[in-house]
C-alpha positions as CSV (number, residue, x, y, z in Angstrom):
1,M,-98.9,37.5,-144.5
2,S,-95.8,34.8,-143.4
3,S,-92.7,35.7,-142.0
4,Y,-89.4,34.8,-143.5
5,R,-85.9,35.2,-142.6
6,Q,-82.5,34.7,-143.4
7,L,-79.9,34.8,-140.4
8,L,-76.9,33.4,-141.6
9,Y,-74.0,34.4,-138.7
10,H,-70.3,33.0,-139.0
11,L,-69.5,32.3,-135.2
12,V,-65.5,32.3,-134.6
13,F,-64.5,30.9,-130.7
14,R,-61.6,29.7,-129.3
15,T,-60.8,27.5,-126.0
16,K,-59.7,29.4,-122.8
17,D,-56.2,30.9,-123.4
18,S,-56.2,29.6,-126.8
19,L,-54.6,25.8,-125.7
20,P,-54.8,23.6,-128.3
21,T,-57.2,21.5,-126.3
22,I,-59.3,20.3,-129.0
23,K,-57.9,17.0,-130.4
24,Q,-58.8,16.0,-133.8
25,D,-59.4,12.6,-133.0
26,H,-62.7,13.3,-131.4
27,V,-64.1,16.4,-133.2
28,N,-66.6,14.6,-135.4
29,Q,-68.4,13.7,-132.0
30,L,-67.8,17.3,-130.7
31,Y,-69.2,18.5,-134.2
32,A,-72.3,16.0,-133.8
33,Y,-73.2,17.2,-130.4
34,I,-72.8,20.8,-131.3
35,T,-75.2,20.5,-134.4
36,G,-77.5,18.7,-131.8
37,V,-77.5,22.0,-129.2
38,V,-78.0,24.0,-132.7
39,K,-80.9,21.9,-133.6
40,H,-82.7,22.2,-130.3
41,K,-82.5,25.7,-130.6
42,N,-84.5,25.9,-133.7
43,S,-81.6,27.0,-135.5
44,H,-79.5,25.1,-138.8
45,L,-76.0,24.3,-138.7
46,Y,-74.6,24.7,-142.5
47,R,-71.0,23.8,-141.3
48,I,-68.9,23.7,-138.0
49,N,-64.7,23.0,-138.3
50,G,-62.0,24.4,-136.5
51,I,-58.3,23.6,-135.7
52,E,-57.0,22.5,-131.8
53,N,-57.8,26.1,-130.2
54,H,-60.8,27.9,-131.6
55,L,-64.0,26.4,-134.1
56,H,-66.0,28.0,-136.8
57,I,-69.8,27.5,-136.9
58,L,-71.8,28.5,-140.3
59,T,-75.6,28.9,-139.0
60,D,-78.8,30.6,-139.2
61,I,-80.2,31.5,-136.1
62,H,-83.9,31.5,-135.2
63,P,-85.3,35.1,-134.6
64,S,-86.7,34.0,-131.1
65,L,-82.9,33.9,-130.0
66,A,-80.1,36.5,-129.2
67,P,-77.0,35.6,-130.9
68,A,-75.4,36.1,-127.6
69,D,-78.2,33.5,-125.8
70,F,-77.5,31.6,-128.6
71,M,-73.8,31.3,-128.3
72,K,-73.9,31.0,-124.6
73,E,-76.0,27.9,-125.1
74,V,-73.6,26.3,-127.4
75,K,-70.5,27.0,-125.4
76,V,-71.9,26.1,-122.1
77,S,-73.3,22.9,-123.4
78,S,-70.4,21.4,-125.3
79,S,-68.0,22.6,-122.8
80,L,-70.1,20.3,-120.3
81,W,-70.0,17.6,-122.7
82,M,-66.1,17.8,-123.7
83,K,-65.6,17.7,-119.9
84,S,-67.9,14.9,-119.2
85,S,-67.1,13.0,-122.4
86,N,-63.6,12.5,-121.2
87,L,-62.4,12.8,-125.0
88,F,-60.6,15.9,-124.4
89,P,-58.8,15.6,-121.0
90,A,-57.0,18.4,-121.9
91,F,-59.7,20.9,-122.4
92,N,-60.5,23.5,-119.9
93,G,-63.3,25.9,-121.4
94,W,-64.1,28.2,-123.6
95,A,-62.6,32.0,-123.7
96,V,-65.0,34.4,-122.4
97,G,-66.3,36.1,-125.7
98,Y,-66.4,35.6,-129.6
99,G,-66.7,36.8,-133.0
100,S,-70.4,37.1,-134.4
101,F,-70.1,38.3,-138.4
102,T,-73.4,38.4,-140.2
103,C,-73.1,36.7,-143.9
104,S,-75.3,37.2,-147.0
105,Y,-76.7,34.3,-148.3
106,K,-74.8,34.4,-151.5
107,D,-71.3,34.1,-149.7
108,M,-72.6,31.1,-148.0
109,D,-70.6,28.3,-150.5
110,R,-67.7,30.3,-150.5
111,L,-68.0,30.4,-146.3
112,I,-68.9,27.0,-146.1
113,D,-65.6,26.3,-148.2
114,Y,-63.3,28.4,-145.6
115,I,-64.4,27.0,-142.9
116,K,-64.1,23.2,-143.9
117,N,-60.3,24.0,-145.3
118,Q,-59.5,25.4,-141.7
119,Q,-56.4,22.8,-141.1
120,E,-55.0,23.8,-144.5
121,H,-55.4,27.6,-143.8
122,H,-53.7,27.2,-140.3
123,R,-50.7,25.8,-141.9
124,K,-49.9,29.7,-143.4
125,I,-51.6,31.8,-140.9
126,T,-52.1,31.8,-137.3
127,F,-55.6,32.2,-135.3
128,E,-54.5,35.2,-134.3
129,E,-53.4,36.8,-137.7
130,E,-57.0,35.0,-138.9
131,Y,-59.1,36.8,-136.3
132,R,-57.5,40.7,-137.2
133,I,-58.3,39.9,-141.0
134,L,-62.4,38.6,-139.9
135,L,-62.2,42.1,-137.8
136,K,-60.7,44.0,-140.5
137,K,-63.5,42.2,-143.4
138,Y,-66.1,42.9,-141.8
139,G,-65.5,46.4,-140.6
140,I,-64.0,46.3,-137.4
141,I,-61.0,48.0,-136.9
142,P,-58.8,45.9,-134.0
143,D,-57.7,47.3,-131.2
144,E,-53.9,46.0,-131.5
145,S,-53.6,46.6,-127.3
146,C,-55.7,43.7,-127.0
147,F,-53.1,41.2,-128.7
148,S,-50.4,40.4,-126.7
149,V,-48.1,37.6,-125.8
150,T,-49.4,35.5,-122.6
151,L,-48.9,32.1,-122.7
152,I,-45.4,29.7,-122.8
153,F,-46.0,27.0,-124.8
154,S,-44.7,23.4,-125.3
155,S,-45.3,22.7,-128.8
156,F,-42.4,22.9,-131.2
157,R,-44.1,23.2,-134.6
158,A,-46.4,26.3,-133.3
159,A,-43.2,27.7,-131.6
160,K,-41.3,27.3,-134.7
161,D,-44.1,29.0,-136.3
162,V,-44.2,31.9,-134.4
163,V,-40.2,32.0,-134.1
164,D,-40.1,32.2,-137.7
165,F,-42.8,34.7,-138.0
166,H,-41.4,36.8,-135.1
167,P,-37.6,36.0,-135.3
168,R,-36.9,38.0,-131.8
169,L,-39.4,35.5,-129.4
170,H,-37.5,32.8,-128.1
171,R,-38.3,29.2,-129.0
172,G,-41.2,28.0,-126.8
173,L,-42.9,31.4,-126.8
174,F,-46.0,31.7,-128.9
175,I,-48.2,34.7,-129.3
176,Y,-52.2,34.4,-128.5
177,G,-54.3,37.5,-128.3
178,S,-55.3,38.5,-125.2
179,F,-58.9,39.8,-126.3
180,R,-60.9,42.4,-124.5
181,A,-64.2,44.2,-126.1
182,I,-63.6,45.2,-129.5
183,D,-67.2,47.2,-130.6
184,H,-69.6,44.4,-130.3
185,F,-67.4,41.5,-131.2
186,Y,-64.8,40.6,-128.3
187,F,-62.7,37.9,-127.1
188,S,-61.4,37.9,-123.5
């Protein structure tokens, strides 16, 4: 008898402190590098995309790999490459943790479209809001104490978006999640 598998994962991970350090000028090189890492792990990357402070990957993971080991390899390898390539000079690493959500093959086209449209999607919603929605969608109740104001942010556009959404905040403050363990999906 042959062995068959279909282990589709939607992976989400952010930059350290959610800083906007993934400059869009060089993301195609980053995505190509990560695609190579995934192939080297005998896995298949269906889609990768993101914005300045986080990435989404839709991939199958070879059954010989634990998702945590797979993510460690992707994050460590890409972090070293980003720092040594000098294409992302402000990048100071990935945040500890990630979101890992199993998906049905029948939802693959919808997920590919969702990941493909990250730039458009994040004109309307912050990463923190998106992550809360994903947690709830996958049946995880977010621990709201894990989301907090942690960073003074210099981008007027981002600060304006947050001030518009949270009028009691002063310009220059931006909300980022300070994520801790949430079930077995976590950011910290």
